[in-house]
C-alpha positions in Angstrom: 0.0 0.0 0.0 1.5 3.4 -1.0 1.6 6.5 1.2 -1.1 8.3 -0.8 -3.6 5.6 -0.2 -2.7 5.4 3.5 -3.1 9.2 3.8 -6.5 9.0 2.1 -7.8 6.3 4.5 -6.4 8.3 7.4 -8.3 11.4 6.3 -11.5 9.4 6.1 -10.9 8.0 9.5 -10.2 11.5 10.9 -13.4 12.8 9.4 -15.4 9.9 10.8 -13.9 10.5 14.2 -14.9 14.2 14.1 -18.5 13.3 13.3 -18.4 10.8 16.2 -17.3 13.6 18.5 -20.3 15.7 17.6 -22.7 12.8 17.7 -21.2 11.6 21.0 -22.0 14.9 22.6 -25.6 15.3 21.4 -26.5 11.6 21.7 -26.6 11.6 25.5 -28.0 15.1 25.8 -31.3 14.1 24.2 -31.9 11.6 26.9 -34.7 12.7 29.3 -33.4 14.1 32.6 -29.9 14.2 34.1 -28.3 13.3 37.4 -29.2 16.7 38.9 -32.8 16.2 38.1 -32.7 12.7 39.7 -31.2 14.2 42.8 -33.9 16.9 42.9 -36.6 14.3 42.6 -35.2 12.3 45.5 -36.1 15.2 47.9 -32.7 15.2 49.5 -31.5 18.4 47.9 -32.6 22.0 48.1 -33.1 24.3 45.1 -29.8 26.1 46.1 -27.9 22.8 46.1 -29.3 21.8 42.7 -28.2 25.2 41.3 -24.7 24.9 42.7 -24.3 21.3 41.3 -25.5 22.5 37.9 -23.0 25.4 38.0 -20.1 23.1 39.2 -20.6 20.8 36.2 -21.4 23.5 33.7 -24.9 22.3 33.2 -26.3 25.8 33.7 -24.7 27.0 30.4 -26.5 27.0 27.1 -26.1 23.8 25.1 -23.8 25.3 22.5 -21.4 26.7 25.2 -21.4 23.3 26.8 -20.5 21.8 23.4 -17.5 24.1 22.8 -16.3 23.5 26.4 -16.6 19.8 25.7 -14.5 20.1 22.5 -11.9 22.3 24.1 -11.5 19.9 27.1 -11.4 16.9 24.8 -8.5 18.3 22.7 -6.5 18.9 25.9 -7.1 15.3 27.0 -9.7 16.2 29.6 -12.7 13.9 29.3 -14.5 15.6 32.3 -15.3 14.5 35.8 -17.7 11.6 36.5 -20.9 12.6 38.3 -21.0 9.3 40.1 -17.4 8.6 41.0 -16.3 12.2 41.5 -13.1 11.3 39.6 -11.6 12.2 36.2 -13.4 10.1 33.5 -10.0 9.0 32.1 -9.0 7.6 35.5 -12.3 5.7 35.9 -12.2 4.2 32.4 -8.5 3.3 32.8 -9.3 1.2 35.8 -11.9 -0.8 33.8 -10.0 -1.4 30.6 -7.8 -4.3 31.7 -10.7 -6.5 33.0 -12.6 -6.0 29.8 -9.6 -6.7 27.5 -8.7 -9.9 29.6 -12.2 -11.2 29.4 -13.2 -10.4 25.9 -9.7 -10.8 24.4 -9.6 -14.4 25.7 -13.2 -15.0 24.4 -12.2 -13.6 21.0 -9.1 -15.7 20.6 -11.0 -18.9 21.6 -13.9 -18.0 19.2 -11.6 -17.3 16.3 -9.8 -20.6 16.6 -12.8 -22.8 17.2 -15.2 -20.9 14.8 -12.7 -21.0 11.9 -12.1 -24.7 12.4 -15.9 -25.4 12.6 -16.5 -23.4 9.4 -13.7 -25.1 7.4 -14.7 -28.6 8.4 -18.4 -27.9 7.8 -17.7 -26.5 4.3 -15.3 -29.3 3.4 -17.9 -31.9 4.5 -20.8 -30.0 2.9 -24.0 -32.0 2.8 -22.8 -34.7 5.1 -24.0 -35.4 8.7 -21.0 -33.7 10.2 -21.8 -30.5 8.2 -25.4 -30.7 9.4 -24.4 -31.0 13.0 -21.8 -28.2 12.9 -24.1 -25.9 11.0 -27.0 -26.5 13.4 -24.8 -26.0 16.4 -23.4 -22.8 15.0 -26.8 -21.4 14.2 -28.1 -22.3 17.6 -25.1 -20.6 19.3 -25.4 -17.5 17.2 -29.1 -17.1 17.9 -28.8 -17.4 21.7 -29.3 -14.1 23.6 -26.2 -13.6 25.6 -28.0 -12.5 28.8 -30.2 -15.7 28.7 -27.2 -17.9 28.0 -25.3 -16.2 30.9 -28.1 -16.8 33.3 -28.4 -20.4 32.3 -24.7 -21.0 32.8 -24.9 -19.4 36.3 -27.9 -21.6 37.2 -26.3 -24.8 36.0 -22.6 -24.4 36.9 -22.8 -22.0 39.9 -26.1 -22.6 41.7 -26.7 -26.3 41.0 -23.2 -27.8 40.5 -21.3 -25.1 42.5 -18.3 -25.4 40.2 -17.6 -21.7 39.7 -18.1 -18.4 41.5 -21.4 -16.6 40.6 -20.0 -13.1 39.9 -17.2 -10.7 40.2 -13.6 -10.9 39.1 -12.0 -12.0 42.4 -13.4 -13.5 45.7 -14.3 -10.6 48.1 -12.2 -10.5 51.2 -9.8 -13.3 50.1 -6.1 -12.8 51.0 -3.9 -14.3 48.3 -0.6 -15.9 49.4 1.0 -15.3 46.0 0.5 -14.2 42.4 -0.5 -17.6 41.2 -3.3 -17.9 43.8 -4.6 -14.5 42.5 -4.4 -15.6 38.9 -6.2 -18.9 39.7 -9.0 -17.0 41.4 -9.4 -14.6 38.4 -9.5 -17.5 35.9 -12.2 -19.3 37.9 -14.3 -16.2 37.9 -13.6 -15.6 34.2 -14.4 -19.1 32.8 -18.2 -18.7 32.6 -18.4 -15.2 31.2 -15.6 -16.0 28.7 -17.5 -19.2 27.6 -20.7 -17.2 27.3 -19.1 -14.6 25.0 -17.1 -17.2 23.0 -20.0 -19.5 22.3 -22.0 -16.7 20.6 -19.0 -15.5 18.6 -18.1 -19.1 17.6 -21.4 -19.4 15.9 -20.9 -16.1 14.0 -17.4 -17.0 12.9 -18.3 -20.6 11.9 -21.3 -19.5 9.8 -19.2 -16.8 8.0 -16.2 -19.1 7.4 -18.4 -21.9 6.1 -20.1 -19.5 3.6 -16.9 -18.1 2.3 -15.2 -21.4 2.2 -18.0 -23.0 0.1 -17.7 -20.1 -2.4 -13.9 -20.6 -2.6 -14.1 -24.4 -3.0 -16.3 -23.9 -6.1 -13.7 -21.8 -7.9 -11.9 -23.1 -10.9 -8.4 -22.8 -9.4 -9.5 -25.2 -6.7 -10.6 -27.7 -9.3 -7.3 -27.2 -11.2 -5.3 -27.8 -8.0 -7.1 -31.0 -7.4 -6.6 -32.1 -11.0 -2.9 -31.6 -10.7 -2.9 -34.3 -8.0 -2.4 -32.2 -4.9 -3.7 -33.7 -1.7 -6.9 -32.4 -0.1 -4.9 -31.0 2.8 -2.5 -29.1 0.5 -5.4 -27.7 -1.5 -7.1 -26.6 1.7 -4.1 -25.0 3.3 -2.5 -23.4 0.3 -5.4 -22.4 -1.9 -8.7 -22.5 -0.1 -8.0 -21.1 3.4 -6.0 -18.0 2.4 -8.8 -16.8 0.1 -11.6 -17.8 2.5 -9.9 -15.8 5.3 -10.2 -12.5 3.5 -13.8 -11.6 4.6 -13.0 -12.9 8.1 -10.3 -10.2 8.5 -12.9 -7.4 8.5 -15.3 -9.3 10.8 -12.5 -10.1 13.3 -11.3 -6.4 13.1 -14.7 -5.1 14.0 -15.1 -7.5 16.9 -11.6 -6.6 18.2 -12.6 -3.0 18.1 -15.7 -3.7 20.1 -13.7 -5.5 22.7 -12.7 -2.1 24.3 -16.3 -1.2 24.7 -17.0 -4.3 26.6 -20.1 -6.6 26.4 -22.7 -4.8 28.5 -25.1 -7.8 28.9 -22.4 -10.3 29.8 -20.5 -8.0 32.2 -23.8 -7.0 33.9 -25.0 -10.6 34.3 -21.7 -11.8 35.7 -21.0 -8.5 37.6 -17.6 -8.3 35.8 -15.9 -5.0 36.6 -15.3 -4.0 33.0 -16.3 -1.2 30.6 -19.6 -2.7 29.7 -20.7 -2.8 33.3 -19.3 0.7 33.8 -21.3 2.0 30.9 -24.5 0.4 32.1 -24.2 2.1 35.5 -23.4 5.4 33.9 -26.5 5.1 31.7 -28.8 4.3 34.6 -27.4 7.3 36.6 -27.2 9.7 33.6 -23.5 10.2 34.1 -23.0 12.1 30.8 -19.2 12.6 31.0 -18.6 8.9 31.7 -21.0 7.8 29.0 -19.3 10.1 26.5 -15.9 8.8 27.5 -16.7 5.1 27.1 -18.7 5.6 23.8 -15.8 7.7 22.4 -13.2 5.1 23.3 -15.4 2.3 21.7 -16.1 4.1 18.5 -12.5 5.4 17.9 -11.2 1.9 18.6 -13.6 0.4 16.0 -12.6 3.1 13.4 -8.9 2.4 14.0 -9.5 -1.4 13.8 -11.3 -1.0 10.5 -8.4 1.2 9.2 -5.9 -1.5 10.1 -8.1 -4.2 8.6 -8.1 -2.3 5.3 -4.3 -2.2 5.3 -4.1 -5.9 6.2 -6.6 -6.7 3.5 -4.4 -5.2 0.8 -1.3 -7.0 2.2 -3.1 -10.3 2.1 -4.9 -9.8 -1.2 -3.0 -7.6 -3.7 -6.0 -7.6 -6.0 -7.6 -5.0 -3.8 -4.6 -2.7 -4.4 -4.9 -3.2 -8.2 -8.6 -2.3 -8.1 -7.9 1.0 -6.4 -8.6 -0.1 -2.7 
């Protein structure tokens, strides 16, 4: 990929991010009420206290002044102060990124490996009982609501079998004698939410991989490779898989970008202290600065992931470059 094409894609990404900044501000302002209104309805505040709180957070300013203050602070690295935590938004988000990346990163890796294998085998055995079984399983997994699947896993493995902790990331109040004891406790808490997320993504990856692999296997160059006497394994590895993986690159990049935003349903069901759970709490409490910070981080990550996937796509498939990318 030449520098001109990279600059062009960077420009598109920058324009998209700018519109995201504008949308990010107004999206949460159109929600009914705010945290100050909620405090006023509770009856625990006086009108003077409400006015002081609005002035402290700049909520007494006209919307357009608030918008320019928002942009000015943003370009200086200030995401504002959380209404709930009374801390800088960047600090609050920073404390939740690692749990989300650990959980969803592990689920993503597991789903990519298993989903691609399922899709390849299903396409290679198309029309046979193994294909029917794998396709049915993939469709079933992909159609399952994550919150329902999470609750079923908790009911079976936590409540009935008592094999795993119900929620959280670590056991409350437990004193760990060493690092390995801490890691072991985190892993035990992570297994069920990771499995829940991975199962749904396995279905998505398997279905996509099967569809693209079937298209590739019907191409003339696959027939030619078989006619030359190459083994099925060689044809699959050297000719079918590289071409079938191209659409998967975009799908994986999008999902990797969404990892930073967290999975709200899964993190809420399992009380996992990640960005998804943080965003849910901020939404319930109308914490505008925190909502804006998480949403901005998520959207920018997705945009950058798509930008990188475009570059990787051209590296893997030179035909895209020749067509003008």
